[in-house]
C-alpha atoms as an extended CHARMM CRD file, in Angstrom:
* protein
*
       106  EXT
         1         1  MET       CA             34.6140000000      -56.5080000000      -90.0130000000  PROA      1               0.0000000000
         2         2  GLU       CA             37.0170000000      -59.3190000000      -89.4660000000  PROA      2               0.0000000000
         3         3  GLU       CA             38.4770000000      -60.4050000000      -92.8420000000  PROA      3               0.0000000000
         4         4  GLU       CA             39.0980000000      -64.6970000000      -93.6210000000  PROA      4               0.0000000000
         5         5  TYR       CA             39.8230000000      -66.3810000000      -96.6240000000  PROA      5               0.0000000000
         6         6  VAL       CA             38.1550000000      -69.2980000000      -97.5730000000  PROA      6               0.0000000000
         7         7  SER       CA             38.3990000000      -72.0420000000     -100.3410000000  PROA      7               0.0000000000
         8         8  LEU       CA             36.3370000000      -72.5550000000     -103.1070000000  PROA      8               0.0000000000
         9         9  ALA       CA             35.1620000000      -75.0290000000     -101.6630000000  PROA      9               0.0000000000
        10        10  GLU       CA             33.7710000000      -73.1840000000      -98.3420000000  PROA      10              0.0000000000
        11        11  MET       CA             32.3650000000      -70.3990000000     -100.3970000000  PROA      11              0.0000000000
        12        12  LYS       CA             30.3380000000      -73.0730000000     -102.8400000000  PROA      12              0.0000000000
        13        13  GLY       CA             28.9980000000      -74.2760000000      -99.3260000000  PROA      13              0.0000000000
        14        14  LEU       CA             28.1360000000      -71.0340000000      -98.0400000000  PROA      14              0.0000000000
        15        15  LEU       CA             26.4380000000      -69.8570000000     -101.3390000000  PROA      15              0.0000000000
        16        16  GLU       CA             24.4790000000      -73.0500000000     -101.5530000000  PROA      16              0.0000000000
        17        17  LYS       CA             23.1300000000      -72.2860000000      -97.8460000000  PROA      17              0.0000000000
        18        18  GLU       CA             22.3140000000      -68.9020000000      -98.8980000000  PROA      18              0.0000000000
        19        19  LYS       CA             20.5870000000      -69.7530000000     -102.0910000000  PROA      19              0.0000000000
        20        20  ALA       CA             18.6620000000      -72.3880000000     -100.5200000000  PROA      20              0.0000000000
        21        21  ALA       CA             17.5470000000      -69.6820000000      -97.7980000000  PROA      21              0.0000000000
        22        22  ARG       CA             16.8700000000      -66.8260000000     -100.3740000000  PROA      22              0.0000000000
        23        23  GLY       CA             15.6790000000      -69.4180000000     -103.0590000000  PROA      23              0.0000000000
        24        24  GLU       CA             17.5960000000      -67.2590000000     -105.3910000000  PROA      24              0.0000000000
        25        25  LEU       CA             21.1220000000      -65.3430000000     -105.1470000000  PROA      25              0.0000000000
        26        26  ASN       CA             22.0380000000      -62.3650000000     -107.0930000000  PROA      26              0.0000000000
        27        27  GLN       CA             23.8320000000      -62.2920000000     -110.7150000000  PROA      27              0.0000000000
        28        28  GLU       CA             27.3620000000      -62.2620000000     -109.0870000000  PROA      28              0.0000000000
        29        29  GLN       CA             26.6920000000      -64.4350000000     -106.6150000000  PROA      29              0.0000000000
        30        30  GLN       CA             24.8330000000      -66.9180000000     -109.1260000000  PROA      30              0.0000000000
        31        31  TYR       CA             28.8120000000      -66.7570000000     -110.9830000000  PROA      31              0.0000000000
        32        32  SER       CA             30.8200000000      -67.2920000000     -108.0190000000  PROA      32              0.0000000000
        33        33  LEU       CA             28.4630000000      -71.0200000000     -107.0770000000  PROA      33              0.0000000000
        34        34  GLY       CA             29.1190000000      -71.1730000000     -110.2970000000  PROA      34              0.0000000000
        35        35  HSD       CA             33.5230000000      -70.9720000000     -110.7150000000  PROA      35              0.0000000000
        36        36  ALA       CA             33.4520000000      -72.9940000000     -107.1720000000  PROA      36              0.0000000000
        37        37  SER       CA             31.4130000000      -75.6630000000     -108.3580000000  PROA      37              0.0000000000
        38        38  THR       CA             33.3670000000      -76.1010000000     -111.5010000000  PROA      38              0.0000000000
        39        39  PHE       CA             36.6280000000      -75.8490000000     -109.9050000000  PROA      39              0.0000000000
        40        40  ALA       CA             36.2120000000      -76.8630000000     -106.2900000000  PROA      40              0.0000000000
        41        41  LYS       CA             38.3140000000      -79.8450000000     -106.0990000000  PROA      41              0.0000000000
        42        42  ILE       CA             38.0230000000      -80.7860000000     -102.4040000000  PROA      42              0.0000000000
        43        43  ASP       CA             35.2750000000      -81.5460000000      -99.5430000000  PROA      43              0.0000000000
        44        44  PRO       CA             34.2030000000      -78.5100000000      -97.8890000000  PROA      44              0.0000000000
        45        45  ALA       CA             34.5220000000      -80.2930000000      -94.7790000000  PROA      45              0.0000000000
        46        46  LYS       CA             37.8660000000      -81.2550000000      -95.2520000000  PROA      46              0.0000000000
        47        47  VAL       CA             38.8570000000      -77.2180000000      -96.0110000000  PROA      47              0.0000000000
        48        48  PRO       CA             39.5220000000      -76.7840000000      -91.7570000000  PROA      48              0.0000000000
        49        49  ALA       CA             41.4160000000      -79.6340000000      -90.8360000000  PROA      49              0.0000000000
        50        50  LEU       CA             44.0670000000      -79.2630000000      -94.0750000000  PROA      50              0.0000000000
        51        51  VAL       CA             44.3430000000      -75.6290000000      -93.3770000000  PROA      51              0.0000000000
        52        52  LYS       CA             45.0340000000      -76.0020000000      -89.8870000000  PROA      52              0.0000000000
        53        53  GLU       CA             47.9280000000      -78.2640000000      -90.4360000000  PROA      53              0.0000000000
        54        54  LEU       CA             49.1210000000      -76.2290000000      -93.1200000000  PROA      54              0.0000000000
        55        55  MET       CA             49.0870000000      -73.2060000000      -90.7500000000  PROA      55              0.0000000000
        56        56  ALA       CA             51.3800000000      -75.1280000000      -88.7440000000  PROA      56              0.0000000000
        57        57  ILE       CA             53.8630000000      -74.6650000000      -91.4630000000  PROA      57              0.0000000000
        58        58  PRO       CA             56.8070000000      -71.8320000000      -90.4080000000  PROA      58              0.0000000000
        59        59  MET       CA             55.9150000000      -68.5520000000      -92.6560000000  PROA      59              0.0000000000
        60        60  MET       CA             52.4720000000      -69.9290000000      -94.2770000000  PROA      60              0.0000000000
        61        61  SER       CA             49.5980000000      -67.1720000000      -94.2720000000  PROA      61              0.0000000000
        62        62  PRO       CA             46.1220000000      -67.7180000000      -94.0910000000  PROA      62              0.0000000000
        63        63  PHE       CA             45.6120000000      -66.9460000000      -97.6400000000  PROA      63              0.0000000000
        64        64  ASN       CA             48.3150000000      -69.2930000000      -98.9420000000  PROA      64              0.0000000000
        65        65  ALA       CA             47.0510000000      -72.2020000000      -97.2860000000  PROA      65              0.0000000000
        66        66  ALA       CA             43.4370000000      -71.3110000000      -99.0440000000  PROA      66              0.0000000000
        67        67  LYS       CA             45.0440000000      -71.0890000000     -102.1710000000  PROA      67              0.0000000000
        68        68  ILE       CA             47.2190000000      -74.0820000000     -101.6160000000  PROA      68              0.0000000000
        69        69  ALA       CA             43.3040000000      -75.9530000000     -100.8490000000  PROA      69              0.0000000000
        70        70  ASP       CA             41.7980000000      -74.5680000000     -104.0230000000  PROA      70              0.0000000000
        71        71  LEU       CA             44.7160000000      -75.6820000000     -106.1140000000  PROA      71              0.0000000000
        72        72  GLN       CA             45.9080000000      -79.2290000000     -104.6490000000  PROA      72              0.0000000000
        73        73  PRO       CA             49.1650000000      -79.0930000000     -105.9920000000  PROA      73              0.0000000000
        74        74  THR       CA             50.8120000000      -82.3100000000     -106.8410000000  PROA      74              0.0000000000
        75        75  HSD       CA             54.0510000000      -81.1780000000     -107.7470000000  PROA      75              0.0000000000
        76        76  LEU       CA             57.4580000000      -78.9670000000     -105.7490000000  PROA      76              0.0000000000
        77        77  ASP       CA             56.9880000000      -76.2590000000     -108.6540000000  PROA      77              0.0000000000
        78        78  ASP       CA             52.9250000000      -75.9540000000     -108.0100000000  PROA      78              0.0000000000
        79        79  VAL       CA             53.6930000000      -75.3320000000     -104.2270000000  PROA      79              0.0000000000
        80        80  ARG       CA             56.5090000000      -72.8040000000     -105.7730000000  PROA      80              0.0000000000
        81        81  ALA       CA             54.3430000000      -71.1600000000     -107.9750000000  PROA      81              0.0000000000
        82        82  ILE       CA             51.7630000000      -70.1970000000     -105.2170000000  PROA      82              0.0000000000
        83        83  PHE       CA             54.7320000000      -68.7460000000     -103.1910000000  PROA      83              0.0000000000
        84        84  ALA       CA             56.2070000000      -66.8330000000     -105.9710000000  PROA      84              0.0000000000
        85        85  LYS       CA             54.7920000000      -63.0660000000     -105.2460000000  PROA      85              0.0000000000
        86        86  GLU       CA             56.1170000000      -63.8590000000     -101.4660000000  PROA      86              0.0000000000
        87        87  ARG       CA             59.1170000000      -62.0630000000     -100.5030000000  PROA      87              0.0000000000
        88        88  PHE       CA             60.5920000000      -65.3650000000      -98.9010000000  PROA      88              0.0000000000
        89        89  SER       CA             60.9270000000      -68.7970000000     -100.7680000000  PROA      89              0.0000000000
        90        90  LEU       CA             59.5370000000      -71.7600000000      -99.1470000000  PROA      90              0.0000000000
        91        91  PRO       CA             62.3550000000      -73.9520000000      -98.4250000000  PROA      91              0.0000000000
        92        92  LYS       CA             62.3140000000      -77.4700000000     -100.2180000000  PROA      92              0.0000000000
        93        93  GLU       CA             61.4210000000      -79.3930000000      -96.9870000000  PROA      93              0.0000000000
        94        94  ASP       CA             58.4390000000      -76.9650000000      -96.3370000000  PROA      94              0.0000000000
        95        95  ALA       CA             56.9850000000      -77.7990000000      -99.5490000000  PROA      95              0.0000000000
        96        96  GLU       CA             57.0690000000      -81.0950000000      -99.8370000000  PROA      96              0.0000000000
        97        97  LYS       CA             55.3690000000      -80.8900000000      -96.6860000000  PROA      97              0.0000000000
        98        98  VAL       CA             52.6760000000      -79.1590000000      -97.7950000000  PROA      98              0.0000000000
        99        99  LEU       CA             52.4400000000      -81.9710000000     -100.8490000000  PROA      99              0.0000000000
       100       100  GLU       CA             52.2850000000      -84.7410000000      -98.3850000000  PROA      100             0.0000000000
       101       101  ILE       CA             49.4480000000      -82.7370000000      -96.1880000000  PROA      101             0.0000000000
       102       102  VAL       CA             47.4010000000      -82.5240000000      -99.2170000000  PROA      102             0.0000000000
       103       103  ARG       CA             47.9080000000      -86.1230000000     -100.1550000000  PROA      103             0.0000000000
       104       104  ASN       CA             46.9320000000      -86.9790000000      -96.7030000000  PROA      104             0.0000000000
       105       105  HSD       CA             43.3120000000      -84.6130000000      -97.3870000000  PROA      105             0.0000000000
       106       106  GLN       CA             42.6110000000      -85.7550000000     -100.3400000000  PROA      106             0.0000000000
């Protein structure tokens, strides 16, 4: 089985489709759908293009790209916080590029 990271917006869309197909979700799925509905900040249709553009930045991982899609950072410190757990520091130019990409996809 292949692992794939999805944003909250994409998860919301997947759970809504599943709810329509089944008629009902289990309790964990209902909690997940509620969380995604509350916190998703971007249209699910825009996420793949945003992630694709972000992946062009050196040292960008699929996990961090999905996190950026979820959080929609607006300041350099927000971008740095996303990369705080990494063993490297994202250069300022790349962090600014992240902010520009996010602005273009809002």
